[in-house]
C-alpha positions, 0 to 999 in steps of 0.5 A, a space after each residue: 125067934 120072932 113071931 114073924 119068923 115062927 109064922 114063916 117057918 111053920 107055913 113054909 113047912 106045912 105048905 111049901 108055898 111058891 110065894 110067902 110073905 109075913 108082914 108085921 103091921 103092928 105099928 100101923 095099929 098103935 093105940 088100937 086094941 091089941 097093940 103091944 109095944 115092940 110090935 108082933 101083934 098084927 100080921 098080914 100073910 100072903 101065901 100061894 100054894 097049889 094045895 089051896 086050889 082044892 080048898 074052900 076059903 074057910 078050909 084054907 083059913 082053917 088049914 093056916 090056923 092049924 099049921 100055926 097052932 093054937 099057942 102061936 095063934 093065941 099070941 097074935 091079936 090080928 091075922 089077915 090072910 091072903 090065900 090062893 093056889 
């Protein structure tokens, strides 16, 4: 399973979002720090779920990182998050 698929699966299970996009932006970072051949190093996540409505921005980010787990987060060089209720 790709990292993008793992991210999608974990966030879907944790938050039952109304909208979820996991975008591999690795190719646009070719030649930069953290780039890996084959991609899967730089991601953008757009997620919309009611549960985030009660959380601060920091709490939202912490919740996403916790849902992904330290092992998966440790394999990703960059993770841009666009989180809203």
